[in-house]
N, C-alpha and C positions, 0 to 999 in steps of 0.2 A: 559544491565541493570543487576545489581547484587545488589538486595535490600534484606538484611537479613530477614526483616519482611515478604516480599512477598514470598521469597523462603521457609520460614518456613510454610507459609500458603499452598504452593503447595504440601507439604507433608501431609496435612490434608485430611480428607475424601472429603471435598469440592474441594480441589485442585486436588486430584486424579481424581475426577469426570470430572472436566474441562479439565485436561491434557489428559485424555484418549480420549475424544471426539476430542480435537484439534490435537493430534498426528495422529489419524486415518484420520481426514479430510485433514490435511496438506500432509500426505503421498499420498493421492489420488490426491491432487491438484498439487503437484510439479512433479509428475511422468511424465507428458507430457510437461514439460518446458525444452528446450534445450539451449545450448550456451556454453560459455567457463568459465565464472566466476559467482559464486553465493555467496551471502553474507547473513548471519544471524546476526541480531543486537539484542543483549540481550539474557537472559536466556541461557548462554553457556553450562550449565550442561545438556541441552536437545539437541538432534540432530534432528532438524525439517527439515533438508535437507537430511535425510538418504535415502529417496526413490527417490531422484533426481540423474540423471546421468551426470550432468555437471562435468567436470573433476576437476576444481579447486573450492572447497567449503571452505569458511572461516567463522569464527565467529569473531565479533568485538564488542567492548564495553569498558566502563571505568573500569571494574573490572571482576574478574573471570578467568576461563580457556579459554581465547580468543587467537586468532592468532594475532590480532591487537588491541592494547590499544588506545582508542580514545573516544572523546565525540560524542554523536549521532548527534549533530547539527554542527559538524566540522569534517567530515569524510576525512581521508587522502587517498582518492582514486581519480584517475584521472577522469576527466569528460568523459562521454560516454565510460566507461570501464566495467560496471557490467551488466550482463544479467538478473539476478534475485536477488531481495532483500526481505527478510522475516523480519517482525517486529512483534514479539509475545508480545503483551501487553506493547509495548514501549511508544506509544503516550499518553496513559491515565495517566502515572506516570512521565511525563516530563513537565517542565515549558514552553517549546516552541515546541509543537507538529507540528505546521505549519513550523517552521524552519527546523525540521527534514525532513519533506516531500520535502521541497525545495532542501535539500542536496541530497535526493534520486533521485529527478528529474534530478539534475545536473549530477550525476555519472552514471545513467542508459543509456544504448544505446537506440537509437530509436527502438521502439517495445519491449523494455525491460519491465519486469513485476515486480510489487510490490505486496506482499501478507501481509495483516494486520489481526491480531486477536485482539479482544477487547471485553470488557463487554458491553452488550446492555443496555442502560439506560431505554429502553421501555420494561422492563421485571421485574419479581419479584426480580431478582438480582439487577437491577437498582433501584428498590424501596428500597431495603435494603441499597444501597449506599446512598440514600437521607436521610434515617431515622437513620442510624447507626452513632452515634456521638463518637464512641470509638477512632477514629483516627487510627485504625488498618487496615492492609492490608487484603484484597484488597478494603475494603469499603471506603478508603480515596482517591481513585483515581478520576480523572475528566473524567468520562465516556463520550465518543464521540458517538453521534447517527450516524447511517449509513448515514442518509441524510446529516448531516453536513460534514461527511468525503467525501461523493460524491461531495459536493459543492467545498470543498478545492481541491480535486483531479482534478475536471474539470477546475479550475483556472490554474492548472499546466499542462493542456493538457493531462491528463490521461483519459482513457476510461474504466469505470468499466465493467468487463465482467463476473464476478461471485460473488454472495453473497450467503453464506450458514449460516444458523443459527442452533444452537443446545443447549443442556442442558436446557430442558424445565422444569425439576423438580424444585421445590422451593429450595432455598439454605439451606437445612437441614444440620446440623453440624455432624450428625451421619450417618455412612455408610449404616446401615440397612434401614434407612428411604429413603435415596437416591435410594437404590436398589428397595424398595417397590414402589417407584414412577416411575418405568421404563415404566409403561403403559402410563404415561403422555407424554413420548417422542413421541410415535406414534401419540397420539391425537394432540399434539402440532404441529408436522410437517404437519398434515393434516388440522387442523382447525385454529391454531393460529401461523402461520409460523413467523410472525413479532415479537413474544414475547420470542424467545429463549434467554437464559441467556448470551450466548456468540455468536460472529459471526466471520466468515472468509470472507474477501473481497479481491478479486484479480482485479488489474487494469493494463492496458497496456499503456505505454508511446507512445503517438501519436506525430508524427512530421509532421506539415503541409508542403505540397510540396511547394517549392519555385518557383515562376514564374519569369523567366528571362526576364527582360525588356531590349529590344534592341533599339538602336537609330532609329528614324523614318526616315530611309534612303529615302523612297519613297517621303515622304513629303518634305524632304530637296531638292531632285532633282526637284520636282515640283516648289519649291520656287526659286531655281536657274534659272530654265527655264523662270519663269515669269519675272525675273529681267534682262534677257539677251536682249541686244538691238536688235531691229528688223532691218535686213539688207534690204535696199530698192534696188530694181533692177533699173539699169539705163535704161532710155528710149532710143529708137533708132531714135528718132526724128520724127517729124510729117510732 
């Protein structure tokens, strides 16, 4: 994702506030993910994989300083080839978020992981999203609730194993007011955990074990025996 309006907003006080929380939370989340191939979709100007030790880390998207140019819903990667995929604010600004998740499911290996960040509609930031009619980023996005995202992932056989919320301060436009609202972070994490302005969700791709169905050899032998003609013993005379 390379959207000039959104990128400009990321340079604002609000954007820095969100990015600082997301970078720190992503650093902690990806540090224990291992494998061979990791992929970041969108926001290529930020390195959200910097704390990860997977040897091959790539950035992909339709624009910007990416390693692979592609559309998010048509990824040019082989099926079952990626261990970790990060989607920073990709789904809420795309016309087909479910299509993107299907592509991620296709290319992830079994037990591969997906990490998603997004704005929480059940927050003061989500309220501003509903009330703000300016059409400006990020208020023009289609924010996805955590529950909806969990439902979509469940349909694709993902198991959610981590949800973290942050940015509890109201979406003040000035840096000083965001700083003065720091006490709200502690109170929010303790009393209103569901109402953080942004969230991080991590899910694991589960592959159901296949049960090998073998021919019913025993039944076949029984059937054959049942159809075998009975041999009569010859009498020795009376």
